[in-house]
N, C-alpha and C positions, 0 to 999 in steps of 0.2 A: 306063506310064512310071515309072523310079526315081527315088524323092525322095529331094534330098538334105539331110540337119541342117545346120540355119544355123551350129550351132556347128562344124559340122566344115567348114563352107564357110569358115571365116573363118581367115586365116594366122595361123598360130603366131609369136610371136615367136621369137626366138634368144634362146639361155641367158643371153645376156649381157645383152640389152633385158630380160627376165624378171628378173634380179638386181637391174637398177636399178630396174624399178618395184617390185619386193617392198623394196629397201632405200628408195625416196623414199614409200611408203606408211606403212613404220615409222616414217621421222621425223616425218611430219604427224601419227601418232597419238600418239607421244612429245610434240611441242610442244604439240598439244592437249591433252593430260593433263595438262604442267607446267601450262599457262595455267591450266587448270580449277582445279587444284589451288590455284594461286598466289591467284586470285580469290576461291573459298573460305574461303582462311588469312585475307586479307583483309575478309573480311565485306562486299566492295564489292558485289555483285549475289546476287540480284536485291533492289533498295531492296523494303524492307517496312515499312507504319505500324505505330508503335508504339502499346500499347493505351492508357499513360499517358504522358504527357510533363511533366518538372517543370521549371520556367525559374526563372530568375532576375532577369530584365530585364523592362522595358515590350514588348518584342518577342516574337513566336514565331518562329523559324527555322526552316526546313524541315528542318535536320539534327535541330532538335529533336523533330519529329513523325516522320521517317524513318529507320529504321537504315538500315545502309550509305551515307551519304550523305558519307563522308570529303571533304574537300575541296573539294565542289561543292554545299553545303548551307547558304552561309552568308547566301542571301537572306532578309530580313525580311518573312514573308506576311501575319501577322494581328497585332494589339494583344492582348497578356498581360491576364490577369485582375489585379485587386488584389492588394497583397503579401495571401499569407494565403491567399487565397481559389481557386477551381477554377471551371472552364467546362467546354465540351465545342465540336469543331469536328466539323462534319458531313464524312464521307471526300470525297464528290462534291465539296466545297468545296478541300479538300485537293488532291485530284488536278486540281482543275481550275486551281489557281494554282500546282502544280507545271508543268502541261503550260504555261501561260502564261512559265514560265522556262525553257522547252526540254528538262524533265525527265519521260520518260514512262516506261511498263513498271513503276510501283509496285504491289507487292502490298500488296491490302487484307486479307487473312488473314480475310475475313469480318467486318472489323468495319464497323461502320455511322457512326462518330464516335470520336475520338480525346480521352480527357478530358487537360485541361493545367492541372496545379497550379504555382502559383505561390507560391516560398520564402517565407516571411516572418519576422520577429522580431517578438513580442508586447512591447510595453509596458505592465507592469502596473501597477496604481495604487500599489504600494510604491515603484517608480523615479521615478514622476511626484513623490508625498510627498518622496521622499529630496532630490530636487532643489529643491522648494519649500522645504523647512524649510533648506535650506544658505542659499538667499537670506534667509529671515525672520531666520535667525540673526544674519546679518551686515548686514543693512542694518535690522532692526526690533527688536534686541536681545530677541529671543525666546528661552528658556533652550534649550540644546542637547539636552535632555533631553524637549523638549515632543512631544506627539502630535498627527498631524494629521487632521482628519477631511476628506475629500471627499465633497460634498452633491452636485455639480451637474455638469454641463457633460461634457467628455470624458473619462472616468477611467480608458480605458485604450485603446492604439491600437496599429494592426498596419502594420509598416514594412518595407522592400527588409530581405532578408536581408544583403547588404551595408554597411546604415547600423547600423555597431557603437558609435556614440557614445552617450553618455549623452545624459538629457534636458536641455535649455536652457530656461530661464525666460526669455521675453522682455519681459513686463512684470508687475507685480505692485503690489496696492494691498491694504493693510491697515487695521483700524480697530482699535487696541490695546484698547480700552473693551470691546468685544464679542467681540473675539479673529478675526472674520473676513475674511477676504480672496478678493481674486478676480484671476487669473491667466491669462495664456498661456503656451503652453510650444510648441517645436520639437523636432524629431530630425533635428541634420545629416545631410545625405544625403538626407533623403524630400521629394521635390519637394513634395507634397501638403501638407506642413504648411509647409513655407518659406512658399510662396503663402499658405495660411489657415493661421495659428496656432491651436492648439486652446485654447478655453476652457475654467477649471475654476475652481469657487467650493469654497471650505470655513473649516474656522474650526479657531482653535490650542484645543485643549483645555486645560480649567481644571484640571490635576492636583495633587494633594494625596500626600504618602506618609505612609500608615498603618499603622497595627501589627494584624495579623488572627492568629485563633488557628489553627494548624496541626493539631488535633485536636480531638476532641469534647469539651466539657468538662461535668461533672454538677456539682449543686449540693453543696458542702461538698468538691469536689477543691480539692488546692495546685498552682498554678500556678507556672511558673518562665519564665523567658527562653526557653528552649528551645521554649517552647512557641507563640510569637508568631513571627510573619515580617514585614517591614516591604515593602507591595506599593505599586504606585503604584495610585491609584483616581481616577476624574473625580469631583470636588465635585458 
């Protein structure tokens, strides 16, 4: 018995139908290509974990952790580290939290965790001393060129990057006889310090202006005014 090829047995469409079919396929390929190019250009898909995320607020958003979440990653998933600190969030926790919000298909890139760093601003001892001196000069008649020595307490602080205001002294007690003082301070905008002001202890240094030699002098040398300079020294 003669076998008939399956392909040969199928009815061939007429020329017009074939042209329409080719045109439809071409249009679909074009639309798919444009869509794919648009998605890639926008960086929207597929969403992918970041190796390092930098945040500034108290919360870590999904968009902080995952690239390609434009417009759909504004939900807070985790609490952020303290200002200036860093921590790590496991990939499994991120994927699970995203799934709870209806987000799936996130590529991990082989990462086991994402490092989260919170931006911060360092309050240096010099910043604290400047605020203290302003109050001591204004309220306790301490000389403007006095030097302060911070001896105990919170001598520096790390606050939110958005907290740009100067240190504010909340309270200060000063002993004019000994020069010692005890004070508390805050940084406006930092919730932790506003709830619990930092304590600082120190003293106003007893300073005198004294002449000092500017070069080595040997026995029998003649000295002049140019060989001396006036320096501020602690008594």
